Chimera marker file (.cmm) of the C-alpha trace (Angstrom):
<marker_set name="trace">
<marker id="1" x="58.241" y="-103.472" z="14.882" r="1" g="1" b="0" radius="0.5"/>
<marker id="2" x="58.773" y="-106.665" z="13.179" r="1" g="1" b="0" radius="0.5"/>
<marker id="3" x="61.791" y="-108.668" z="14.353" r="1" g="1" b="0" radius="0.5"/>
<marker id="4" x="63.228" y="-108.891" z="10.884" r="1" g="1" b="0" radius="0.5"/>
<marker id="5" x="63.281" y="-105.031" z="10.718" r="1" g="1" b="0" radius="0.5"/>
<marker id="6" x="66.511" y="-103.354" z="11.894" r="1" g="1" b="0" radius="0.5"/>
<marker id="7" x="66.876" y="-100.047" z="13.275" r="1" g="1" b="0" radius="0.5"/>
<marker id="8" x="68.467" y="-97.228" z="11.210" r="1" g="1" b="0" radius="0.5"/>
<marker id="9" x="71.800" y="-96.481" z="12.854" r="1" g="1" b="0" radius="0.5"/>
<marker id="10" x="72.865" y="-93.281" z="11.050" r="1" g="1" b="0" radius="0.5"/>
<marker id="11" x="71.249" y="-89.903" z="11.818" r="1" g="1" b="0" radius="0.5"/>
<marker id="12" x="72.576" y="-87.917" z="8.732" r="1" g="1" b="0" radius="0.5"/>
<marker id="13" x="73.996" y="-84.267" z="8.553" r="1" g="1" b="0" radius="0.5"/>
<marker id="14" x="70.603" y="-82.523" z="8.890" r="1" g="1" b="0" radius="0.5"/>
<marker id="15" x="69.668" y="-84.306" z="12.286" r="1" g="1" b="0" radius="0.5"/>
<marker id="16" x="73.129" y="-84.201" z="13.666" r="1" g="1" b="0" radius="0.5"/>
<marker id="17" x="73.268" y="-80.533" z="12.855" r="1" g="1" b="0" radius="0.5"/>
<marker id="18" x="69.939" y="-79.983" z="14.625" r="1" g="1" b="0" radius="0.5"/>
<marker id="19" x="71.089" y="-81.815" z="17.711" r="1" g="1" b="0" radius="0.5"/>
<marker id="20" x="74.141" y="-79.831" z="18.156" r="1" g="1" b="0" radius="0.5"/>
<marker id="21" x="72.298" y="-76.624" z="17.498" r="1" g="1" b="0" radius="0.5"/>
<marker id="22" x="69.664" y="-77.400" z="19.969" r="1" g="1" b="0" radius="0.5"/>
<marker id="23" x="72.368" y="-78.391" z="22.612" r="1" g="1" b="0" radius="0.5"/>
<marker id="24" x="74.265" y="-75.133" z="22.017" r="1" g="1" b="0" radius="0.5"/>
<marker id="25" x="71.109" y="-73.055" z="22.574" r="1" g="1" b="0" radius="0.5"/>
<marker id="26" x="70.914" y="-74.388" z="26.024" r="1" g="1" b="0" radius="0.5"/>
<marker id="27" x="70.670" y="-72.184" z="29.167" r="1" g="1" b="0" radius="0.5"/>
<marker id="28" x="74.559" y="-72.183" z="29.667" r="1" g="1" b="0" radius="0.5"/>
<marker id="29" x="75.246" y="-70.707" z="26.226" r="1" g="1" b="0" radius="0.5"/>
<marker id="30" x="72.774" y="-67.991" z="26.909" r="1" g="1" b="0" radius="0.5"/>
<marker id="31" x="73.494" y="-67.149" z="30.372" r="1" g="1" b="0" radius="0.5"/>
<marker id="32" x="76.999" y="-68.077" z="31.318" r="1" g="1" b="0" radius="0.5"/>
<marker id="33" x="79.029" y="-65.701" z="29.397" r="1" g="1" b="0" radius="0.5"/>
<marker id="34" x="77.165" y="-62.615" z="30.847" r="1" g="1" b="0" radius="0.5"/>
<marker id="35" x="77.503" y="-63.879" z="34.246" r="1" g="1" b="0" radius="0.5"/>
<marker id="36" x="81.113" y="-64.585" z="33.868" r="1" g="1" b="0" radius="0.5"/>
<marker id="37" x="81.835" y="-61.363" z="32.216" r="1" g="1" b="0" radius="0.5"/>
<marker id="38" x="80.255" y="-59.392" z="34.835" r="1" g="1" b="0" radius="0.5"/>
<marker id="39" x="82.053" y="-61.130" z="37.853" r="1" g="1" b="0" radius="0.5"/>
<marker id="40" x="85.281" y="-62.312" z="36.210" r="1" g="1" b="0" radius="0.5"/>
<marker id="41" x="85.932" y="-60.244" z="33.083" r="1" g="1" b="0" radius="0.5"/>
<marker id="42" x="86.094" y="-61.141" z="29.530" r="1" g="1" b="0" radius="0.5"/>
<marker id="43" x="89.191" y="-63.427" z="29.841" r="1" g="1" b="0" radius="0.5"/>
<marker id="44" x="87.300" y="-65.774" z="32.078" r="1" g="1" b="0" radius="0.5"/>
<marker id="45" x="84.431" y="-65.829" z="29.531" r="1" g="1" b="0" radius="0.5"/>
<marker id="46" x="86.679" y="-66.725" z="26.643" r="1" g="1" b="0" radius="0.5"/>
<marker id="47" x="88.598" y="-69.432" z="28.704" r="1" g="1" b="0" radius="0.5"/>
<marker id="48" x="85.170" y="-70.918" z="29.649" r="1" g="1" b="0" radius="0.5"/>
<marker id="49" x="84.174" y="-71.053" z="26.023" r="1" g="1" b="0" radius="0.5"/>
<marker id="50" x="87.412" y="-72.710" z="24.965" r="1" g="1" b="0" radius="0.5"/>
<marker id="51" x="87.402" y="-75.328" z="27.754" r="1" g="1" b="0" radius="0.5"/>
<marker id="52" x="83.766" y="-76.244" z="27.082" r="1" g="1" b="0" radius="0.5"/>
<marker id="53" x="84.376" y="-76.370" z="23.275" r="1" g="1" b="0" radius="0.5"/>
<marker id="54" x="87.363" y="-78.697" z="23.747" r="1" g="1" b="0" radius="0.5"/>
<marker id="55" x="85.540" y="-80.769" z="26.225" r="1" g="1" b="0" radius="0.5"/>
<marker id="56" x="82.392" y="-80.994" z="23.767" r="1" g="1" b="0" radius="0.5"/>
<marker id="57" x="84.666" y="-82.102" z="20.778" r="1" g="1" b="0" radius="0.5"/>
<marker id="58" x="86.370" y="-84.713" z="22.904" r="1" g="1" b="0" radius="0.5"/>
<marker id="59" x="83.079" y="-86.160" z="24.121" r="1" g="1" b="0" radius="0.5"/>
<marker id="60" x="81.735" y="-86.228" z="20.446" r="1" g="1" b="0" radius="0.5"/>
<marker id="61" x="84.931" y="-87.961" z="19.319" r="1" g="1" b="0" radius="0.5"/>
<marker id="62" x="84.555" y="-90.509" z="22.265" r="1" g="1" b="0" radius="0.5"/>
<marker id="63" x="80.955" y="-91.426" z="21.438" r="1" g="1" b="0" radius="0.5"/>
<marker id="64" x="82.049" y="-91.529" z="17.580" r="1" g="1" b="0" radius="0.5"/>
<marker id="65" x="84.607" y="-94.039" z="18.660" r="1" g="1" b="0" radius="0.5"/>
<marker id="66" x="82.339" y="-96.011" z="20.830" r="1" g="1" b="0" radius="0.5"/>
<marker id="67" x="79.612" y="-95.992" z="18.221" r="1" g="1" b="0" radius="0.5"/>
<marker id="68" x="81.938" y="-97.335" z="15.527" r="1" g="1" b="0" radius="0.5"/>
<marker id="69" x="83.179" y="-100.207" z="17.962" r="1" g="1" b="0" radius="0.5"/>
<marker id="70" x="79.876" y="-101.105" z="19.273" r="1" g="1" b="0" radius="0.5"/>
<marker id="71" x="77.363" y="-100.974" z="16.557" r="1" g="1" b="0" radius="0.5"/>
<marker id="72" x="74.218" y="-101.552" z="18.756" r="1" g="1" b="0" radius="0.5"/>
<marker id="73" x="71.360" y="-99.320" z="19.380" r="1" g="1" b="0" radius="0.5"/>
<marker id="74" x="71.179" y="-97.867" z="22.923" r="1" g="1" b="0" radius="0.5"/>
<marker id="75" x="73.891" y="-95.418" z="22.998" r="1" g="1" b="0" radius="0.5"/>
<marker id="76" x="75.733" y="-94.599" z="26.360" r="1" g="1" b="0" radius="0.5"/>
<marker id="77" x="73.330" y="-97.135" z="28.122" r="1" g="1" b="0" radius="0.5"/>
<marker id="78" x="74.582" y="-99.986" z="25.915" r="1" g="1" b="0" radius="0.5"/>
<marker id="79" x="78.265" y="-99.004" z="26.114" r="1" g="1" b="0" radius="0.5"/>
<marker id="80" x="78.196" y="-98.860" z="29.921" r="1" g="1" b="0" radius="0.5"/>
<marker id="81" x="76.276" y="-101.941" z="30.092" r="1" g="1" b="0" radius="0.5"/>
<marker id="82" x="78.504" y="-104.010" z="27.995" r="1" g="1" b="0" radius="0.5"/>
<marker id="83" x="81.746" y="-102.564" z="29.776" r="1" g="1" b="0" radius="0.5"/>
<marker id="84" x="80.466" y="-102.775" z="33.311" r="1" g="1" b="0" radius="0.5"/>
<marker id="85" x="77.320" y="-104.817" z="33.558" r="1" g="1" b="0" radius="0.5"/>
<marker id="86" x="73.409" y="-104.314" z="33.897" r="1" g="1" b="0" radius="0.5"/>
<marker id="87" x="73.563" y="-102.190" z="37.027" r="1" g="1" b="0" radius="0.5"/>
<marker id="88" x="75.942" y="-99.720" z="35.856" r="1" g="1" b="0" radius="0.5"/>
<marker id="89" x="73.999" y="-99.557" z="32.438" r="1" g="1" b="0" radius="0.5"/>
<marker id="90" x="70.883" y="-98.864" z="34.605" r="1" g="1" b="0" radius="0.5"/>
<marker id="91" x="72.559" y="-96.142" z="36.580" r="1" g="1" b="0" radius="0.5"/>
<marker id="92" x="73.969" y="-94.488" z="33.511" r="1" g="1" b="0" radius="0.5"/>
<marker id="93" x="70.448" y="-94.372" z="31.942" r="1" g="1" b="0" radius="0.5"/>
<marker id="94" x="68.889" y="-93.184" z="35.038" r="1" g="1" b="0" radius="0.5"/>
<marker id="95" x="71.431" y="-90.481" z="35.382" r="1" g="1" b="0" radius="0.5"/>
<marker id="96" x="70.958" y="-89.371" z="31.564" r="1" g="1" b="0" radius="0.5"/>
<marker id="97" x="67.206" y="-89.181" z="32.524" r="1" g="1" b="0" radius="0.5"/>
<marker id="98" x="67.746" y="-86.844" z="35.431" r="1" g="1" b="0" radius="0.5"/>
<marker id="99" x="70.169" y="-84.816" z="33.385" r="1" g="1" b="0" radius="0.5"/>
<marker id="100" x="67.418" y="-84.463" z="30.622" r="1" g="1" b="0" radius="0.5"/>
<marker id="101" x="64.664" y="-83.234" z="32.804" r="1" g="1" b="0" radius="0.5"/>
<marker id="102" x="67.091" y="-80.858" z="34.738" r="1" g="1" b="0" radius="0.5"/>
<marker id="103" x="68.473" y="-79.659" z="31.664" r="1" g="1" b="0" radius="0.5"/>
<marker id="104" x="64.869" y="-78.920" z="30.431" r="1" g="1" b="0" radius="0.5"/>
<marker id="105" x="64.125" y="-77.023" z="33.550" r="1" g="1" b="0" radius="0.5"/>
<marker id="106" x="67.300" y="-74.915" z="33.110" r="1" g="1" b="0" radius="0.5"/>
<marker id="107" x="66.605" y="-74.063" z="29.458" r="1" g="1" b="0" radius="0.5"/>
<marker id="108" x="62.962" y="-73.029" z="30.322" r="1" g="1" b="0" radius="0.5"/>
<marker id="109" x="64.260" y="-70.911" z="33.216" r="1" g="1" b="0" radius="0.5"/>
<marker id="110" x="66.848" y="-69.220" z="30.746" r="1" g="1" b="0" radius="0.5"/>
<marker id="111" x="64.125" y="-68.528" z="28.327" r="1" g="1" b="0" radius="0.5"/>
<marker id="112" x="61.780" y="-66.897" z="30.893" r="1" g="1" b="0" radius="0.5"/>
<marker id="113" x="64.615" y="-64.924" z="32.219" r="1" g="1" b="0" radius="0.5"/>
<marker id="114" x="65.303" y="-63.386" z="28.797" r="1" g="1" b="0" radius="0.5"/>
<marker id="115" x="61.610" y="-63.003" z="27.940" r="1" g="1" b="0" radius="0.5"/>
<marker id="116" x="61.006" y="-61.110" z="30.923" r="1" g="1" b="0" radius="0.5"/>
<marker id="117" x="62.730" y="-58.172" z="29.147" r="1" g="1" b="0" radius="0.5"/>
<marker id="118" x="60.170" y="-58.307" z="26.592" r="1" g="1" b="0" radius="0.5"/>
<marker id="119" x="57.179" y="-59.044" z="28.936" r="1" g="1" b="0" radius="0.5"/>
<marker id="120" x="57.670" y="-57.591" z="32.221" r="1" g="1" b="0" radius="0.5"/>
<marker id="121" x="54.774" y="-59.418" z="33.828" r="1" g="1" b="0" radius="0.5"/>
<marker id="122" x="56.966" y="-62.550" z="33.740" r="1" g="1" b="0" radius="0.5"/>
<marker id="123" x="59.152" y="-60.982" z="36.451" r="1" g="1" b="0" radius="0.5"/>
<marker id="124" x="56.317" y="-59.523" z="38.518" r="1" g="1" b="0" radius="0.5"/>
<marker id="125" x="53.776" y="-62.293" z="38.464" r="1" g="1" b="0" radius="0.5"/>
<marker id="126" x="54.619" y="-65.880" z="39.488" r="1" g="1" b="0" radius="0.5"/>
<marker id="127" x="51.515" y="-67.307" z="37.998" r="1" g="1" b="0" radius="0.5"/>
<marker id="128" x="52.125" y="-65.868" z="34.630" r="1" g="1" b="0" radius="0.5"/>
<marker id="129" x="55.715" y="-66.928" z="34.769" r="1" g="1" b="0" radius="0.5"/>
<marker id="130" x="54.512" y="-70.460" z="35.694" r="1" g="1" b="0" radius="0.5"/>
<marker id="131" x="51.995" y="-70.600" z="32.938" r="1" g="1" b="0" radius="0.5"/>
<marker id="132" x="54.478" y="-69.038" z="30.362" r="1" g="1" b="0" radius="0.5"/>
<marker id="133" x="57.217" y="-71.696" z="31.218" r="1" g="1" b="0" radius="0.5"/>
<marker id="134" x="54.878" y="-74.675" z="31.352" r="1" g="1" b="0" radius="0.5"/>
<marker id="135" x="53.512" y="-73.640" z="27.943" r="1" g="1" b="0" radius="0.5"/>
<marker id="136" x="56.885" y="-73.567" z="26.456" r="1" g="1" b="0" radius="0.5"/>
<marker id="137" x="57.960" y="-76.831" z="27.982" r="1" g="1" b="0" radius="0.5"/>
<marker id="138" x="54.801" y="-78.544" z="26.681" r="1" g="1" b="0" radius="0.5"/>
<marker id="139" x="54.888" y="-77.036" z="23.216" r="1" g="1" b="0" radius="0.5"/>
<marker id="140" x="58.505" y="-78.157" z="22.653" r="1" g="1" b="0" radius="0.5"/>
<link id1="1" id2="2" r="1" g="1" b="0" radius="0.2"/>
<link id1="2" id2="3" r="1" g="1" b="0" radius="0.2"/>
<link id1="3" id2="4" r="1" g="1" b="0" radius="0.2"/>
<link id1="4" id2="5" r="1" g="1" b="0" radius="0.2"/>
<link id1="5" id2="6" r="1" g="1" b="0" radius="0.2"/>
<link id1="6" id2="7" r="1" g="1" b="0" radius="0.2"/>
<link id1="7" id2="8" r="1" g="1" b="0" radius="0.2"/>
<link id1="8" id2="9" r="1" g="1" b="0" radius="0.2"/>
<link id1="9" id2="10" r="1" g="1" b="0" radius="0.2"/>
<link id1="10" id2="11" r="1" g="1" b="0" radius="0.2"/>
<link id1="11" id2="12" r="1" g="1" b="0" radius="0.2"/>
<link id1="12" id2="13" r="1" g="1" b="0" radius="0.2"/>
<link id1="13" id2="14" r="1" g="1" b="0" radius="0.2"/>
<link id1="14" id2="15" r="1" g="1" b="0" radius="0.2"/>
<link id1="15" id2="16" r="1" g="1" b="0" radius="0.2"/>
<link id1="16" id2="17" r="1" g="1" b="0" radius="0.2"/>
<link id1="17" id2="18" r="1" g="1" b="0" radius="0.2"/>
<link id1="18" id2="19" r="1" g="1" b="0" radius="0.2"/>
<link id1="19" id2="20" r="1" g="1" b="0" radius="0.2"/>
<link id1="20" id2="21" r="1" g="1" b="0" radius="0.2"/>
<link id1="21" id2="22" r="1" g="1" b="0" radius="0.2"/>
<link id1="22" id2="23" r="1" g="1" b="0" radius="0.2"/>
<link id1="23" id2="24" r="1" g="1" b="0" radius="0.2"/>
<link id1="24" id2="25" r="1" g="1" b="0" radius="0.2"/>
<link id1="25" id2="26" r="1" g="1" b="0" radius="0.2"/>
<link id1="26" id2="27" r="1" g="1" b="0" radius="0.2"/>
<link id1="27" id2="28" r="1" g="1" b="0" radius="0.2"/>
<link id1="28" id2="29" r="1" g="1" b="0" radius="0.2"/>
<link id1="29" id2="30" r="1" g="1" b="0" radius="0.2"/>
<link id1="30" id2="31" r="1" g="1" b="0" radius="0.2"/>
<link id1="31" id2="32" r="1" g="1" b="0" radius="0.2"/>
<link id1="32" id2="33" r="1" g="1" b="0" radius="0.2"/>
<link id1="33" id2="34" r="1" g="1" b="0" radius="0.2"/>
<link id1="34" id2="35" r="1" g="1" b="0" radius="0.2"/>
<link id1="35" id2="36" r="1" g="1" b="0" radius="0.2"/>
<link id1="36" id2="37" r="1" g="1" b="0" radius="0.2"/>
<link id1="37" id2="38" r="1" g="1" b="0" radius="0.2"/>
<link id1="38" id2="39" r="1" g="1" b="0" radius="0.2"/>
<link id1="39" id2="40" r="1" g="1" b="0" radius="0.2"/>
<link id1="40" id2="41" r="1" g="1" b="0" radius="0.2"/>
<link id1="41" id2="42" r="1" g="1" b="0" radius="0.2"/>
<link id1="42" id2="43" r="1" g="1" b="0" radius="0.2"/>
<link id1="43" id2="44" r="1" g="1" b="0" radius="0.2"/>
<link id1="44" id2="45" r="1" g="1" b="0" radius="0.2"/>
<link id1="45" id2="46" r="1" g="1" b="0" radius="0.2"/>
<link id1="46" id2="47" r="1" g="1" b="0" radius="0.2"/>
<link id1="47" id2="48" r="1" g="1" b="0" radius="0.2"/>
<link id1="48" id2="49" r="1" g="1" b="0" radius="0.2"/>
<link id1="49" id2="50" r="1" g="1" b="0" radius="0.2"/>
<link id1="50" id2="51" r="1" g="1" b="0" radius="0.2"/>
<link id1="51" id2="52" r="1" g="1" b="0" radius="0.2"/>
<link id1="52" id2="53" r="1" g="1" b="0" radius="0.2"/>
<link id1="53" id2="54" r="1" g="1" b="0" radius="0.2"/>
<link id1="54" id2="55" r="1" g="1" b="0" radius="0.2"/>
<link id1="55" id2="56" r="1" g="1" b="0" radius="0.2"/>
<link id1="56" id2="57" r="1" g="1" b="0" radius="0.2"/>
<link id1="57" id2="58" r="1" g="1" b="0" radius="0.2"/>
<link id1="58" id2="59" r="1" g="1" b="0" radius="0.2"/>
<link id1="59" id2="60" r="1" g="1" b="0" radius="0.2"/>
<link id1="60" id2="61" r="1" g="1" b="0" radius="0.2"/>
<link id1="61" id2="62" r="1" g="1" b="0" radius="0.2"/>
<link id1="62" id2="63" r="1" g="1" b="0" radius="0.2"/>
<link id1="63" id2="64" r="1" g="1" b="0" radius="0.2"/>
<link id1="64" id2="65" r="1" g="1" b="0" radius="0.2"/>
<link id1="65" id2="66" r="1" g="1" b="0" radius="0.2"/>
<link id1="66" id2="67" r="1" g="1" b="0" radius="0.2"/>
<link id1="67" id2="68" r="1" g="1" b="0" radius="0.2"/>
<link id1="68" id2="69" r="1" g="1" b="0" radius="0.2"/>
<link id1="69" id2="70" r="1" g="1" b="0" radius="0.2"/>
<link id1="70" id2="71" r="1" g="1" b="0" radius="0.2"/>
<link id1="71" id2="72" r="1" g="1" b="0" radius="0.2"/>
<link id1="72" id2="73" r="1" g="1" b="0" radius="0.2"/>
<link id1="73" id2="74" r="1" g="1" b="0" radius="0.2"/>
<link id1="74" id2="75" r="1" g="1" b="0" radius="0.2"/>
<link id1="75" id2="76" r="1" g="1" b="0" radius="0.2"/>
<link id1="76" id2="77" r="1" g="1" b="0" radius="0.2"/>
<link id1="77" id2="78" r="1" g="1" b="0" radius="0.2"/>
<link id1="78" id2="79" r="1" g="1" b="0" radius="0.2"/>
<link id1="79" id2="80" r="1" g="1" b="0" radius="0.2"/>
<link id1="80" id2="81" r="1" g="1" b="0" radius="0.2"/>
<link id1="81" id2="82" r="1" g="1" b="0" radius="0.2"/>
<link id1="82" id2="83" r="1" g="1" b="0" radius="0.2"/>
<link id1="83" id2="84" r="1" g="1" b="0" radius="0.2"/>
<link id1="84" id2="85" r="1" g="1" b="0" radius="0.2"/>
<link id1="85" id2="86" r="1" g="1" b="0" radius="0.2"/>
<link id1="86" id2="87" r="1" g="1" b="0" radius="0.2"/>
<link id1="87" id2="88" r="1" g="1" b="0" radius="0.2"/>
<link id1="88" id2="89" r="1" g="1" b="0" radius="0.2"/>
<link id1="89" id2="90" r="1" g="1" b="0" radius="0.2"/>
<link id1="90" id2="91" r="1" g="1" b="0" radius="0.2"/>
<link id1="91" id2="92" r="1" g="1" b="0" radius="0.2"/>
<link id1="92" id2="93" r="1" g="1" b="0" radius="0.2"/>
<link id1="93" id2="94" r="1" g="1" b="0" radius="0.2"/>
<link id1="94" id2="95" r="1" g="1" b="0" radius="0.2"/>
<link id1="95" id2="96" r="1" g="1" b="0" radius="0.2"/>
<link id1="96" id2="97" r="1" g="1" b="0" radius="0.2"/>
<link id1="97" id2="98" r="1" g="1" b="0" radius="0.2"/>
<link id1="98" id2="99" r="1" g="1" b="0" radius="0.2"/>
<link id1="99" id2="100" r="1" g="1" b="0" radius="0.2"/>
<link id1="100" id2="101" r="1" g="1" b="0" radius="0.2"/>
<link id1="101" id2="102" r="1" g="1" b="0" radius="0.2"/>
<link id1="102" id2="103" r="1" g="1" b="0" radius="0.2"/>
<link id1="103" id2="104" r="1" g="1" b="0" radius="0.2"/>
<link id1="104" id2="105" r="1" g="1" b="0" radius="0.2"/>
<link id1="105" id2="106" r="1" g="1" b="0" radius="0.2"/>
<link id1="106" id2="107" r="1" g="1" b="0" radius="0.2"/>
<link id1="107" id2="108" r="1" g="1" b="0" radius="0.2"/>
<link id1="108" id2="109" r="1" g="1" b="0" radius="0.2"/>
<link id1="109" id2="110" r="1" g="1" b="0" radius="0.2"/>
<link id1="110" id2="111" r="1" g="1" b="0" radius="0.2"/>
<link id1="111" id2="112" r="1" g="1" b="0" radius="0.2"/>
<link id1="112" id2="113" r="1" g="1" b="0" radius="0.2"/>
<link id1="113" id2="114" r="1" g="1" b="0" radius="0.2"/>
<link id1="114" id2="115" r="1" g="1" b="0" radius="0.2"/>
<link id1="115" id2="116" r="1" g="1" b="0" radius="0.2"/>
<link id1="116" id2="117" r="1" g="1" b="0" radius="0.2"/>
<link id1="117" id2="118" r="1" g="1" b="0" radius="0.2"/>
<link id1="118" id2="119" r="1" g="1" b="0" radius="0.2"/>
<link id1="119" id2="120" r="1" g="1" b="0" radius="0.2"/>
<link id1="120" id2="121" r="1" g="1" b="0" radius="0.2"/>
<link id1="121" id2="122" r="1" g="1" b="0" radius="0.2"/>
<link id1="122" id2="123" r="1" g="1" b="0" radius="0.2"/>
<link id1="123" id2="124" r="1" g="1" b="0" radius="0.2"/>
<link id1="124" id2="125" r="1" g="1" b="0" radius="0.2"/>
<link id1="125" id2="126" r="1" g="1" b="0" radius="0.2"/>
<link id1="126" id2="127" r="1" g="1" b="0" radius="0.2"/>
<link id1="127" id2="128" r="1" g="1" b="0" radius="0.2"/>
<link id1="128" id2="129" r="1" g="1" b="0" radius="0.2"/>
<link id1="129" id2="130" r="1" g="1" b="0" radius="0.2"/>
<link id1="130" id2="131" r="1" g="1" b="0" radius="0.2"/>
<link id1="131" id2="132" r="1" g="1" b="0" radius="0.2"/>
<link id1="132" id2="133" r="1" g="1" b="0" radius="0.2"/>
<link id1="133" id2="134" r="1" g="1" b="0" radius="0.2"/>
<link id1="134" id2="135" r="1" g="1" b="0" radius="0.2"/>
<link id1="135" id2="136" r="1" g="1" b="0" radius="0.2"/>
<link id1="136" id2="137" r="1" g="1" b="0" radius="0.2"/>
<link id1="137" id2="138" r="1" g="1" b="0" radius="0.2"/>
<link id1="138" id2="139" r="1" g="1" b="0" radius="0.2"/>
<link id1="139" id2="140" r="1" g="1" b="0" radius="0.2"/>
</marker_set>
């Protein structure tokens, strides 16, 4: 990239919607309500949805505020680096990376869990389940 070129800093409505939709379709949104309802009843499920919804909105508002105050590319890494120094910036980026691959594993396990209802071999054969989940991970 040429040094005079600047990074585009807006993502637009379509990309923002795609990001939110992708995150909402994570394993928690699929598996948590059923687990909570079977163990604690529907009240706990609704409460969990409300608490997570409010937390997500507050997190989005926090990042929107930080993004408007610190107009630099880098997101959470840049925010924590500016506020607390290079080491905390590195730790923040490292933890984000860990959260990403752990989240990918959780989503793939959730997809395989639900797919096993359509394809019973996934719950009976570990090699088939491994190949199926690996294929999904590599395709996506």
